[in-house]
LUMZABA-787949 format. One record per residue (C-alpha): residue in three letters; x, y, z. Coordinates in steps of 0.5 Angstrom, whole numbers, padded with zeros to 4 digits, always signed. Each point is the difference from the previous one (the first is absolute). Layout:
% residues N
ALAXYZ ...
This chain:
% residues 292
UNK-0191+0004+0078 UNK+0001+0006-0004 UNK-0005+0005-0002 UNK+0001-0003-0007 UNK-0003-0007+0002 UNK+0002-0007-0001 UNK-0002-0002-0007 UNK-0001-0007+0000 UNK-0001+0001-0007 UNK+0006+0005+0000 UNK+0005-0004-0003 UNK+0007+0001+0002 UNK+0004+0003-0005 UNK+0003-0005-0005 UNK+0004+0001-0005 UNK-0002-0002-0007 UNK+0003+0001-0007 UNK+0000+0007-0002 UNK-0005+0002-0005 UNK+0001+0005-0006 UNK-0004+0006+0000 UNK-0002-0002-0007 UNK-0003-0007+0003 UNK-0004+0004+0005 UNK-0003+0004-0005 UNK-0002-0006-0005 UNK-0003-0004+0006 UNK-0005+0006+0002 UNK-0002+0000-0008 UNK-0001-0007+0000 UNK-0003-0001+0006 UNK-0005+0006+0000 UNK+0000+0000+0008 UNK-0007+0003+0003 UNK+0002+0005+0005 UNK-0005+0003+0006 UNK+0002+0007+0001 UNK-0003+0004+0006 UNK+0003+0007-0002 UNK-0001+0007+0001 UNK-0005+0003-0004 UNK+0005+0006-0003 UNK+0003-0005-0004 UNK-0004-0006-0001 UNK-0002+0000-0007 UNK+0008+0001-0002 UNK+0002-0006+0004 UNK-0006-0004-0004 UNK+0003+0002-0006 UNK+0007-0001+0002 UNK-0001-0007+0002 UNK-0004-0001-0007 UNK+0006+0003-0003 UNK+0005-0005+0003 UNK-0004-0006-0002 UNK-0004-0001+0007 UNK-0007+0000+0001 UNK-0003+0005+0006 UNK-0006+0000+0004 UNK-0001+0006+0005 UNK-0004-0001+0006 UNK+0000+0003+0007 UNK-0007-0002+0002 UNK+0001-0004+0007 UNK-0006-0005-0002 UNK+0003-0001-0007 UNK+0008-0001+0001 UNK+0000-0007+0003 UNK-0003-0003-0006 UNK+0004+0005-0005 UNK+0006-0002+0004 UNK-0001-0007-0001 UNK-0001+0000-0007 UNK+0007+0004-0001 UNK+0007-0002+0000 UNK+0003+0006+0003 UNK-0003+0006+0005 UNK+0003+0007-0001 UNK-0002+0004+0006 UNK+0001+0008+0000 UNK-0001+0004+0006 UNK+0000+0007-0004 UNK-0008+0002+0001 UNK-0001-0003+0007 UNK-0007-0001+0003 UNK-0004-0004+0005 UNK-0003-0005-0006 UNK+0007+0000-0004 UNK+0004-0002+0007 UNK-0006-0006+0001 UNK+0001-0002-0007 UNK+0008+0000+0000 UNK-0001-0004+0007 UNK-0005-0005-0003 UNK+0004-0001-0007 UNK+0007-0001+0003 UNK-0002-0005+0005 UNK-0004-0004-0006 UNK+0006+0001-0004 UNK+0005-0002+0005 UNK-0004-0007+0002 UNK+0000-0001-0008 UNK+0008+0001+0000 UNK-0002+0005-0006 UNK+0005+0006-0001 UNK-0001+0006+0004 UNK+0003+0007-0001 UNK+0000+0005+0005 UNK+0001+0008-0003 UNK+0000+0004+0007 UNK-0002+0006-0004 UNK+0002+0006+0005 UNK+0001-0004+0006 UNK+0003+0005+0005 UNK-0004+0005-0002 UNK-0006-0001+0005 UNK-0001-0005+0005 UNK-0005-0003-0004 UNK+0004-0002-0006 UNK+0006-0002+0005 UNK-0004-0005+0004 UNK-0004-0003-0006 UNK+0006-0001-0003 UNK+0003-0004+0006 UNK-0006-0004+0001 UNK+0000-0002-0007 UNK+0007-0002+0000 UNK-0002-0004+0007 UNK-0006-0003-0003 UNK+0000-0001-0007 UNK+0008-0001+0000 UNK+0001+0002-0007 UNK+0005-0003-0005 UNK+0002+0007-0003 UNK+0000+0007+0003 UNK+0001+0005-0004 UNK+0001+0008+0001 UNK+0005+0006+0001 UNK+0005+0000+0005 UNK-0004+0004+0005 UNK-0005-0005+0000 UNK+0004-0006+0000 UNK+0004+0003+0006 UNK-0007+0002+0004 UNK-0001-0008-0001 UNK+0006-0002+0003 UNK+0001+0005+0005 UNK-0008+0001+0002 UNK+0000+0007-0001 UNK+0002+0005-0005 UNK+0000+0007-0003 UNK-0003-0001-0007 UNK-0003+0006-0004 UNK-0006-0002-0004 UNK+0002-0006-0005 UNK+0007+0003-0001 UNK+0007-0002+0004 UNK+0003+0005+0004 UNK+0006+0004-0003 UNK+0004-0003+0005 UNK-0002-0007-0001 UNK+0002-0002-0007 UNK+0005-0005-0002 UNK+0006+0003-0003 UNK+0007-0003-0003 UNK+0003+0003+0007 UNK-0005-0004+0004 UNK-0001-0006-0004 UNK+0004-0006+0004 UNK-0004+0002+0006 UNK-0007+0000-0004 UNK+0002-0007-0003 UNK+0001-0002+0007 UNK-0006+0003+0003 UNK-0005-0003-0006 UNK+0003-0007+0001 UNK-0001+0000+0008 UNK-0007+0002-0001 UNK-0001-0005-0005 UNK+0003-0005+0005 UNK-0005+0002+0005 UNK-0006+0000-0004 UNK+0002-0006-0004 UNK-0003+0005-0006 UNK+0003+0003-0006 UNK+0001+0007+0001 UNK+0000+0005-0005 UNK+0002+0007+0001 UNK-0001+0005-0006 UNK+0003+0007-0001 UNK+0006+0003-0004 UNK+0003-0007+0001 UNK-0004-0006+0001 UNK+0001-0006+0005 UNK-0003-0007-0001 UNK+0002-0005+0005 UNK-0001-0006+0004 UNK+0005-0002+0006 UNK+0005-0002-0004 UNK+0000+0004-0007 UNK-0001+0007-0002 UNK-0001+0003-0007 UNK+0002+0007+0000 UNK-0004+0003-0006 UNK+0001+0007-0004 UNK-0005+0000-0005 UNK-0005+0005+0000 UNK-0001+0008-0001 UNK-0001+0005+0005 UNK-0006+0003-0004 UNK-0004-0006+0002 UNK-0001+0003+0007 UNK-0005+0005-0004 UNK-0005-0005-0001 UNK-0004-0003+0006 UNK+0000-0007+0000 UNK+0006-0003-0003 UNK+0002-0003+0007 UNK-0007-0003+0000 UNK+0000-0003-0007 UNK+0007-0003+0002 UNK-0003-0004+0006 UNK-0005-0003-0004 UNK+0005-0002-0005 UNK+0004-0003+0005 UNK-0005-0004+0003 UNK-0002-0003-0007 UNK+0008-0001-0001 UNK+0000-0004+0007 UNK-0006-0004-0001 UNK+0003-0002-0007 UNK+0007-0002+0003 UNK-0001-0003+0007 UNK+0006-0003+0001 UNK+0004+0006-0003 UNK-0004+0006+0004 UNK+0006+0005+0001 UNK+0002-0001-0008 UNK-0007+0001-0002 UNK-0001+0006+0004 UNK+0007+0003-0002 UNK-0003-0001-0007 UNK-0006+0003+0001 UNK+0004+0006+0003 UNK+0005+0000-0006 UNK-0006+0000-0005 UNK-0004+0006+0003 UNK+0007+0004+0000 UNK+0001-0002-0007 UNK-0007+0002-0002 UNK+0001+0007+0003 UNK+0006+0001-0004 UNK-0003-0003-0006 UNK-0006+0004+0001 UNK+0004+0006+0001 UNK+0004-0001-0006 UNK-0007+0001-0004 UNK-0002+0006+0002 UNK-0002+0005-0005 UNK+0000+0008+0001 UNK-0007+0002+0004 UNK+0000-0007+0003 UNK-0001+0000+0008 UNK-0001-0004+0006 UNK-0006-0003-0003 UNK+0003-0002-0006 UNK+0006-0003+0003 UNK-0004-0004+0005 UNK-0003-0004-0007 UNK+0006+0000-0003 UNK+0003-0004+0006 UNK-0006-0005+0000 UNK+0001-0001-0008 UNK+0008-0001+0002 UNK-0002-0006+0005 UNK-0005-0003-0005 UNK+0005+0000-0006 UNK+0006-0002+0005 UNK+0003-0007-0002 UNK+0005-0004+0003 UNK+0006+0002-0004 UNK-0002+0007+0001 UNK+0000-0001+0007 UNK+0006-0004+0000 UNK+0004+0006-0004 UNK-0003+0006+0004 UNK+0000-0002+0007 UNK+0006+0003+0004 UNK+0001-0004+0006 UNK+0006-0003+0004 UNK-0001-0006+0006 UNK+0003+0001+0006 
């Protein structure tokens, strides 16, 4: 058996009729999915506001005595390992096991996997025990999980570990293969974003380089992607792709509204405002992607 477990609840990747990005957005706004977030304390407020902005409802809890009940009442679980400690690891383990037993959507954001033994081992253990439906990270983090080791520097991808036009074919194959191995939707975010299951890969080119000057845009995306997957259970790869396009497009719209004297704090708020005001038509018209 692989380290990724056998997931009886791991449905085989079955092809479903593709759902449009706009339909995925509308489903979130109509359903208001309740999302349990065990996320890092650097960005917890922004994650909550981004979830509210996209039409979902957030609960933040990382107390081990609390998370079993909280996970039970939610539709999805977003686990972000950005600020690990013994208590939060225990909470992630309890919540992940409970969410899996209920067949709730689980997203794992392996922040900094590869930067330390604790982060790497925690992420790999959660992959085995919680068996997430979605894994979202930068290329270094995802490679670390795939290979079991890595050289991630902080939360930024190594310069040599980037998705480029030159290596795009190889990276599409890599992400599809990893999706097949884990039976999860894999989202690799960077200058070019990849969202894939075993059969389909979205290649997404939305976003602004200035988004890297704001801490937490990736954390916000993980919360949003969880909500989108919960609201579109039969179309998780389409839903996560819609969330990634949404975040990148919000970055573009927010940047276009910056004024003289504005900085990264204002930009953060403009991105959240753009998420709040996003509708299906705007997303469909502004999304830049191809499917491979």
